[in-house]
C-alpha positions in Angstrom: 158.7 98.1 92.9 157.4 101.4 94.1 156.3 102.2 97.7 152.9 103.7 98.0 151.0 105.5 100.7 148.7 102.5 101.2 148.9 99.8 103.9 147.8 96.1 104.2 148.3 93.1 106.5 148.6 89.4 106.6 147.9 86.9 109.3 150.6 84.6 110.9 153.2 83.6 108.4 150.7 83.3 105.6 152.4 86.1 103.6 149.1 86.4 101.6 147.6 89.9 102.1 143.9 90.7 102.2 142.5 92.3 99.0 141.7 95.6 100.6 144.1 98.5 100.8 144.1 100.9 103.8 145.0 104.5 104.1 146.9 104.1 107.4 148.8 101.5 109.3 146.3 101.8 112.1 143.4 101.0 109.8 145.2 97.9 108.4 146.0 96.7 111.9 142.4 97.2 113.0 141.1 95.1 110.0 143.8 92.5 110.7 142.8 92.2 114.4 139.1 91.8 113.4 140.0 89.0 111.0 142.3 87.4 113.6 139.4 87.2 116.0 138.2 84.2 113.9 140.5 82.3 116.2 143.0 80.7 113.8 145.6 83.5 113.6 148.0 84.5 116.4 149.8 87.4 114.7 149.1 90.3 112.3 151.9 91.7 110.2 151.2 95.2 108.9 153.2 96.9 106.2 153.3 99.6 103.5 152.2 98.4 100.1 155.0 98.3 97.5 153.5 97.9 94.0 155.2 96.4 90.9 155.8 99.1 88.3 156.8 97.8 84.9 159.9 99.5 83.5 160.2 99.1 79.7 163.1 101.6 79.5 165.6 98.7 79.7 164.3 97.4 76.3 165.4 100.5 74.3 168.9 99.2 73.7 167.6 95.7 72.9 165.2 97.3 70.4 168.1 99.1 68.7 170.3 96.0 68.6 167.5 93.9 67.1 166.7 96.6 64.5 170.4 96.7 63.6 170.4 92.9 63.1 167.2 93.1 61.1 168.6 95.9 58.9 171.8 94.0 58.3 169.8 90.8 57.4 167.9 92.8 54.8 170.5 95.3 53.6 173.8 93.6 54.3 176.9 95.7 54.8 175.1 98.8 53.5 173.1 98.8 56.8 176.1 97.9 58.9 176.4 101.3 60.7 172.7 102.2 60.9 171.9 103.3 64.5 175.5 102.6 65.5 176.0 106.2 66.7 172.8 106.8 68.8 173.8 109.2 71.6 173.0 108.6 75.3 170.5 111.5 75.1 168.7 110.0 72.1 168.6 106.6 73.7 167.1 108.1 76.9 164.5 109.8 74.6 163.6 106.4 73.1 163.4 104.9 76.6 161.0 107.6 77.7 158.8 107.2 74.6 158.7 103.4 75.1 157.7 103.8 78.7 155.0 106.3 77.8 153.7 104.0 75.1 153.5 101.0 77.3 151.8 103.0 80.1 149.3 104.2 77.5 148.7 100.6 76.3 148.1 99.5 79.9 145.6 102.3 80.4 143.7 101.2 77.3 143.8 97.6 78.5 143.5 97.7 82.3 143.0 93.9 82.4 146.8 93.6 82.0 147.7 96.1 84.8 149.7 94.4 87.6 147.5 93.5 90.5 150.1 92.3 92.9 152.4 93.9 95.5 154.6 93.1 98.5 154.7 94.7 101.9 157.6 96.8 103.2 158.3 98.5 106.5 156.5 95.6 108.2 155.7 95.3 111.9 154.2 92.3 113.6 151.5 92.4 116.4 149.8 89.8 118.5 146.0 89.5 118.0 145.5 91.9 120.8 147.3 94.6 118.9 150.5 94.6 121.0 153.8 94.8 119.0 156.0 91.7 118.9 159.7 92.3 118.8 
């Protein structure tokens, strides 16, 4: 998860944020207070948006392990040491390439981009806008 500069809110203990994102805490609180005027909500919780950011770097070592298994299945003991001496720097290079490739793929297929987030640095207010301890 990565904290952003955007803000959002939820009403009462719903923990379901509205779909809009706001540029400031004050703007999110104002929108939450407007929605709370409908009468059913007693509190507005405002927080900074924390987005899910996929990290495919962790799969680089799994990829190497699986490729080693595949090579051994096809080549037997002749392939036993293939990729056995990949350095940390070379593994990091593969991690970065996989991450860039996945990001590129998401950019080409935006329908698969994550569209969910959580709130952090939250503060709860009554529907009049006063902070609740």
